[in-house]
N, C-alpha and C positions, 0 to 999 in steps of 0.2 A: 635164506638168512635175511634177505632184505624184507621179505614178507613178514617174518616174525617181528622184526623191529618196527615195521609199519603198524602191525597189528597192536603191539604194545603202546605205541604212541597214540594210535587212533583210540583205543579202549580207554587210555588214561584221560585223554581230553573229553571223550563222550561222558564218562563216568564222573568226572570233575565238574563238567557243566551241568549234568543232572543234579548232583549233590548241591552245588552252589545255588542253582535256581530253585530248588526245592526249599532250601533253608531261608532263602530270601522271601519266598512266597509265605512260609510259615510266619515270618516276622511281620510282614505287611498285613496278612490275614488277621492277627491278633491285635495289630495296631488299629486296623479299621473296625474290629469288634469294639474296642474300647472308645473309639470316636463315635461310632453309630449309636451305640446304646448309652453314651454319656454316663459311663459307670461312676456313680458317687460312692458306692459301697468300697471302702478301702481294703477290706479283706479280700474281696473277689478280684480287685485290681492287683493286689499283691500276688494272689494265686495265679492270676494270668502272667504276671511278670516273672514269677519263679518257674512256671510252665515253659514259657518261651526260653528262659535261661537254660533249662534242662534240655529241651529239644535243639537248641543251637549251640550246645557246648562241644568241645572238640572230641570227647570220648564218643558221644552219640553220632557225631558226623563221621568218625572213622568206622563205627559199627555200621551206619547206613551205607557208607561207600563200599565196605565190605560185602554187604548183602546186594547191592546194586551190581557189583563186579560178579558175583555168583550168578545172579539172575541173567545178566548179559551173556555169560559164558554158556549157561544152560540153554538160553535161547538160540545162540550161535550153533552149539552142538546139535540141537534139535533140527535147525534149519539144515545143517550139513548132512545130517542122517536121512532127512527126508529127500534132500537132493540126490543122495547116493542111491536111495531106494528107487526114486523116479527114474534115474539114469540107467539102473540095471533092468528095468522093465522093458 
């Protein structure tokens, strides 16, 4: 019982930290692109602004968090299966 609650809390913290750091990196990456290349073309700058807004909106973040959760669960189950196979040998 305690291990299930611990796993839920731990997985929530890990997934949330991965998600938040990923989206902070996206924003800083596109900000640095704009600064480095000194983009004067307003249409390209507008495209980058809308692209960042799309990648950092709440719908996309929820979708990303869902996929990260699935990937972490698959990795955990694969690790567990490999451990059980190793233990049975």
